[in-house]
C-alpha positions as CSV (number, residue, x, y, z in Angstrom):
1,M,36.7,-63.1,45.7
2,S,35.8,-59.4,46.3
3,L,38.3,-57.8,44.4
4,I,37.2,-59.7,41.5
5,E,33.7,-58.6,41.8
6,S,34.5,-55.0,42.8
7,G,36.7,-55.1,39.3
8,S,33.7,-56.3,37.8
9,V,31.3,-53.9,39.0
10,R,33.8,-51.0,38.0
11,K,33.5,-52.5,34.5
12,Y,29.8,-52.6,34.3
13,L,29.5,-49.3,35.9
14,L,31.9,-47.9,33.0
15,Y,30.0,-49.8,30.4
16,A,26.7,-48.2,31.6
17,I,28.1,-44.7,31.8
18,G,29.3,-45.3,28.1
19,E,26.1,-46.7,27.1
20,I,24.3,-43.7,28.5
21,L,26.7,-41.3,26.9
22,L,26.3,-42.9,23.8
23,V,22.6,-42.4,24.1
24,M,22.8,-38.8,25.1
25,I,25.0,-38.1,22.4
26,G,22.4,-39.7,19.7
27,I,19.8,-37.9,21.3
28,L,21.5,-34.6,21.0
29,L,22.5,-35.2,17.3
30,A,18.8,-36.3,16.4
31,L,17.8,-32.7,17.9
32,Q,20.4,-31.0,16.2
33,I,19.5,-32.7,12.9
34,N,15.8,-31.9,13.6
35,N,16.8,-28.4,14.3
36,W,18.6,-28.0,11.0
37,N,15.9,-29.4,9.2
38,Q,13.3,-27.0,11.0
39,D,15.5,-24.1,10.1
40,R,15.8,-25.3,6.4
41,I,11.9,-25.5,6.3
42,D,11.5,-22.0,8.0
43,R,14.1,-20.6,5.6
44,H,12.1,-22.1,2.8
45,K,8.8,-20.7,3.8
46,A,10.4,-17.4,4.6
47,E,11.5,-17.2,1.0
48,L,8.0,-18.1,-0.2
49,L,6.5,-15.4,1.8
50,L,8.8,-12.8,0.8
51,K,8.5,-13.6,-2.8
52,E,4.7,-13.4,-2.5
53,I,4.8,-10.2,-0.3
54,N,7.3,-8.5,-3.0
55,S,5.1,-9.4,-5.9
56,E,2.1,-8.0,-4.4
57,F,3.7,-5.0,-3.5
58,L,5.0,-4.3,-6.7
59,I,1.3,-4.6,-8.0
60,N,0.4,-2.2,-5.2
61,K,2.9,0.4,-6.2
62,K,1.9,0.0,-10.1
63,E,-1.6,0.5,-9.1
64,L,-0.9,3.5,-6.7
65,T,1.4,5.2,-8.8
66,N,-1.1,5.1,-11.8
67,T,-4.2,6.4,-9.8
68,L,-1.8,9.1,-8.3
69,R,-0.7,10.2,-11.7
70,Q,-4.2,11.0,-12.9
71,Y,-5.2,12.7,-9.7
72,K,-1.9,14.6,-10.0
73,R,-2.8,15.9,-13.4
74,A,-6.4,16.8,-12.1
75,Y,-5.0,18.7,-9.2
76,E,-2.9,20.9,-11.6
77,K,-5.7,21.5,-13.9
78,L,-8.0,22.6,-11.2
79,G,-4.9,24.8,-9.8
80,D,-5.0,26.5,-13.2
81,I,-8.7,27.4,-12.8
82,V,-8.4,28.6,-9.6
83,K,-5.8,30.9,-10.6
84,S,-8.1,32.4,-13.3
85,F,-10.6,33.3,-10.6
86,P,-12.7,35.3,-10.5
87,L,-14.1,34.4,-13.9
88,E,-15.6,36.7,-16.3
89,N,-19.0,35.7,-18.0
90,N,-17.3,35.8,-21.6
91,R,-16.6,33.3,-24.5
92,N,-12.8,34.4,-24.5
93,L,-11.9,31.6,-21.5
94,I,-13.8,29.2,-23.2
95,D,-10.8,27.5,-24.9
96,S,-8.9,27.4,-22.1
97,L,-11.4,26.3,-19.5
98,A,-12.2,23.5,-21.6
99,F,-8.7,22.2,-21.8
100,Y,-8.6,22.7,-17.9
101,L,-11.9,20.5,-17.6
102,Q,-10.6,17.8,-19.9
103,G,-7.8,17.2,-17.3
104,S,-9.7,17.6,-14.1
105,N,-12.5,15.3,-14.1
106,T,-10.6,12.2,-13.0
107,I,-12.2,9.7,-10.8
108,R,-10.6,6.4,-9.7
109,D,-10.1,4.4,-6.8
110,A,-6.8,2.6,-6.3
111,D,-7.3,-1.1,-5.6
112,L,-4.4,-1.9,-3.3
113,S,-4.3,-5.6,-1.9
114,E,-3.3,-6.8,1.5
115,G,-4.3,-10.4,0.9
116,S,-1.0,-11.9,1.7
117,I,-0.5,-9.6,4.8
118,S,-3.9,-10.2,6.2
119,S,-3.6,-14.0,6.3
120,L,0.3,-13.7,7.4
121,I,-0.3,-11.5,10.2
122,N,-3.1,-13.9,11.6
123,S,-0.7,-16.8,11.5
124,S,2.0,-18.3,13.2
125,E,4.1,-17.9,10.0
126,F,4.4,-14.4,10.8
127,E,7.3,-14.8,13.1
128,I,9.3,-16.5,10.3
129,I,10.2,-13.3,9.0
130,S,13.3,-12.2,10.6
131,N,13.4,-8.6,9.8
132,P,11.8,-6.2,12.5
133,E,11.4,-3.2,10.3
134,L,9.5,-5.3,7.6
135,R,7.5,-7.0,10.4
136,T,6.6,-3.4,11.5
137,L,5.7,-2.1,8.0
138,L,3.3,-5.0,7.3
139,I,1.6,-4.6,10.7
140,Q,1.2,-0.9,10.0
141,W,0.1,-1.5,6.4
142,K,-3.4,-1.7,7.1
143,D,-3.7,1.5,9.0
144,L,-1.7,3.4,6.1
145,V,-4.1,2.1,3.5
146,S,-7.1,2.8,5.4
147,D,-6.2,6.4,5.9
148,Y,-5.5,6.9,2.1
149,Q,-8.6,4.9,1.1
150,K,-11.0,7.2,3.5
151,A,-9.5,10.4,1.8
152,E,-9.9,8.7,-1.8
153,A,-13.4,7.6,-0.7
154,A,-14.3,11.2,0.5
155,T,-13.1,12.6,-2.9
156,I,-15.2,10.4,-4.9
157,K,-18.2,11.1,-2.8
158,F,-17.8,14.4,-3.2
159,T,-17.3,14.3,-6.9
160,M,-20.1,12.0,-7.5
161,E,-22.7,13.3,-5.2
162,Q,-22.0,17.3,-5.8
163,Y,-19.5,18.2,-8.4
164,F,-20.5,16.2,-11.3
165,P,-24.3,16.8,-10.7
166,Y,-23.5,20.6,-10.6
167,L,-21.6,20.6,-13.7
168,D,-24.6,18.6,-15.2
169,E,-26.8,21.4,-14.3
170,H,-25.0,23.9,-16.6
171,I,-22.7,22.0,-19.1
172,P,-23.5,18.9,-21.7
173,Y,-21.3,15.9,-21.0
174,P,-18.5,15.5,-21.7
175,Y,-17.8,19.1,-20.1
176,H,-14.9,20.0,-22.1
177,E,-16.8,19.9,-25.2
178,G,-20.1,20.5,-23.8
179,I,-19.0,24.0,-22.7
180,K,-18.0,25.1,-26.1
181,E,-21.7,24.8,-27.3
182,S,-23.3,28.4,-28.0
183,R,-26.5,27.4,-26.2
184,I,-25.0,27.3,-23.0
185,D,-25.3,30.4,-20.3
186,L,-22.2,31.1,-19.2
187,S,-23.3,33.3,-16.3
188,F,-22.6,30.3,-13.8
189,L,-19.0,30.9,-14.3
190,S,-18.6,33.8,-12.3
191,S,-20.7,32.5,-9.6
192,V,-19.3,31.9,-5.8
193,K,-20.7,28.1,-6.0
194,F,-18.9,27.6,-9.2
195,E,-15.8,28.6,-7.6
196,N,-16.4,26.9,-4.4
197,M,-16.9,23.5,-6.3
198,I,-13.5,23.8,-8.1
199,K,-11.8,24.5,-5.0
200,R,-13.3,21.8,-2.8
201,R,-12.6,19.4,-5.3
202,R,-9.0,20.3,-5.6
203,A,-8.6,20.4,-1.7
204,Y,-10.2,16.8,-1.5
205,I,-7.4,15.7,-4.3
206,G,-4.9,17.7,-2.3
207,T,-5.8,15.7,1.0
208,M,-5.3,12.5,-0.5
209,L,-2.1,13.4,-2.5
210,S,-0.7,14.5,0.8
211,I,-1.5,11.3,2.5
212,A,-0.1,8.9,0.0
213,E,3.1,10.6,-0.8
214,G,3.2,14.2,0.6
215,D,5.7,15.6,3.4
216,N,3.4,13.7,6.0
217,G,2.4,10.8,3.7
218,K,3.9,7.5,4.6
219,L,2.1,5.2,2.1
220,I,4.4,5.2,-1.0
221,N,7.6,5.5,1.4
222,A,6.1,2.4,2.9
223,I,5.7,0.5,-0.3
224,D,8.9,1.4,-1.5
225,R,10.6,-0.1,1.7
226,V,8.5,-3.3,1.8
227,I,9.6,-4.0,-1.8
228,E,12.9,-3.3,-0.9
229,L,13.3,-5.4,2.4
230,S,11.1,-8.4,0.8
231,A,13.4,-8.5,-2.5
232,P,15.2,-11.6,-3.3
233,I,18.8,-11.5,-2.0
234,N,20.4,-12.3,-5.2
235,Q,18.7,-9.2,-6.9
């Protein structure tokens, strides 16, 4: 009787162990399927986030490029005036000076967006972005933009509060046409103040350009790299 009972116990234990193994295998399969589904969801979210970032930075690059193009032209024209210093008080310079003034009075601010980045960094979805270089660039973006915008704001402030008011005192607007009027007293052209106004505006613009794309400038490089790293794989 004991042998029969012993055999029954062994069969029961084997059956129980088999049931436990089946349950464990089922749980592991369920967890694996859940992980696969979560990975799929995360990949889809990452693709959408990268697409949004890529689109935003393409717009940022276009906006910044257009702004810098105008400021570069102003910087060059102001440089042409600087090369002519000291200016003589005569009308032989008027045509060339009018040409330089026409291209030197740009005032524009680049409307750089950081909406997708701000909301992303402050959310748990930021870790979905797997590329560490891209994550670092996105974290640094706010500081890079801030440095440029400070230089841009300083340029605009000087231009609006000092440069334009000074020209308004001596030349009818628009300046490149007003300077040609015979009623204008050209004596201010040989003044130290006029020379300093031209040099200072050029220096402000130069600082802004250097931050954006000069030897020490990282803004344009950062934009290009973010666009590259966030581009769809099939591009």
